[in-house]
C-alpha positions as CSV (number, residue, x, y, z in Angstrom):
1,M,0.0,0.0,0.0
2,K,1.3,3.4,-0.9
3,A,1.9,6.1,1.8
4,K,-0.8,8.4,0.3
5,E,-3.4,5.5,0.3
6,K,-2.6,4.7,3.9
7,D,-2.9,8.4,4.9
8,W,-6.3,8.5,3.1
9,E,-7.5,5.4,4.9
10,Q,-6.3,6.8,8.3
11,F,-8.2,10.0,7.6
12,L,-11.4,8.2,6.7
13,D,-11.2,6.0,9.8
14,Y,-10.6,9.1,11.9
15,F,-13.4,11.0,10.1
16,K,-15.8,8.2,10.7
17,G,-15.0,8.4,14.4
18,Y,-15.9,12.1,14.5
19,L,-19.2,11.3,12.6
20,K,-20.1,8.9,15.4
21,I,-19.4,11.6,18.0
22,L,-21.5,14.0,16.0
23,K,-24.3,11.5,15.7
24,T,-24.4,10.6,19.4
25,N,-23.7,14.1,20.8
26,P,-24.6,16.7,18.2
27,E,-25.1,19.5,20.8
28,L,-21.7,18.9,22.3
29,F,-20.3,21.6,20.1
30,S,-21.4,25.2,20.5
31,I,-22.9,27.5,17.8
32,K,-19.9,29.3,16.3
33,K,-21.7,31.2,13.5
34,P,-25.2,32.5,14.5
35,P,-27.9,31.8,14.1
36,F,-27.3,28.0,14.1
37,F,-24.0,26.8,12.5
38,R,-21.9,24.6,14.7
39,E,-18.3,23.6,14.1
40,L,-16.6,20.3,14.9
41,P,-12.8,20.6,14.5
42,L,-10.8,17.5,13.7
43,K,-7.8,17.5,16.0
44,K,-5.4,15.3,14.1
45,F,-6.2,16.7,10.6
46,P,-6.7,20.3,9.5
47,F,-10.5,20.1,8.8
48,V,-13.6,21.4,10.5
49,I,-17.1,20.0,10.0
50,I,-19.7,22.8,9.7
51,Y,-23.2,21.6,10.6
52,E,-26.5,22.4,12.2
53,I,-29.2,20.5,14.2
54,F,-32.6,20.9,12.6
55,Q,-35.6,18.9,13.9
56,N,-33.5,16.2,15.5
57,E,-31.4,15.8,12.3
58,V,-27.8,16.7,11.8
59,I,-27.2,18.6,8.5
60,I,-23.6,18.9,7.4
61,Y,-22.9,21.8,5.2
62,S,-19.2,21.6,4.8
63,V,-16.0,19.6,5.6
64,F,-13.6,22.5,5.3
65,H,-9.8,22.5,5.2
66,T,-8.8,25.1,7.8
67,S,-5.8,26.4,6.0
68,R,-8.0,27.7,3.2
69,N,-9.5,31.1,3.1
70,P,-13.2,30.8,2.6
71,K,-13.3,34.0,0.7
72,K,-10.9,32.5,-1.9
73,S,-12.8,29.2,-2.2
74,R,-13.6,29.9,-5.8
75,K,-9.9,29.8,-6.6
76,L,-9.5,26.2,-5.4
77,N,-7.9,23.9,-7.9
78,K,-10.0,21.1,-9.4
79,I,-8.3,18.3,-7.4
80,A,-9.1,20.0,-4.1
81,I,-12.7,20.4,-5.1
82,A,-12.9,16.8,-6.2
83,I,-11.5,15.7,-2.8
84,E,-14.1,17.7,-0.9
85,I,-16.9,16.3,-3.1
86,V,-15.7,12.7,-2.4
87,I,-15.6,13.4,1.4
88,A,-19.1,14.9,1.3
89,I,-20.4,11.9,-0.7
90,L,-18.8,9.4,1.6
91,F,-20.4,11.2,4.5
92,L,-23.8,11.1,2.9
93,I,-23.5,7.3,2.3
94,F,-22.3,6.7,5.8
95,A,-25.0,8.9,7.4
96,T,-27.7,7.4,5.2
97,L,-26.8,3.9,6.2
98,K,-26.6,4.8,9.9
99,T,-29.8,6.8,10.0
100,K,-31.8,4.0,8.5
101,K,-30.8,2.0,11.6
102,H,-31.1,4.7,14.2
103,K,-32.7,8.2,14.2
104,L,-31.1,11.0,16.1
């Protein structure tokens, strides 16, 4: 296995752990951007999950790389955008499978 593939797998495992925390304790993290956006920072990787709680559901709006300037997001290269899309899709698949078994 190549080093980058191993790093990617470590990130996904780590990310899934944070999704479990978010699912079981969505109110654990305070509202950072009023009126309702919450932020869950990943400690080991430079990402933050931006989400809200709406009618007992957790809605994730972004998995954002913290070294990026949000005002310059339109200038991201195509590879970075593709990675963010893949992360969002993986989350949706994971969340859909989990919510079918358990509601928040």
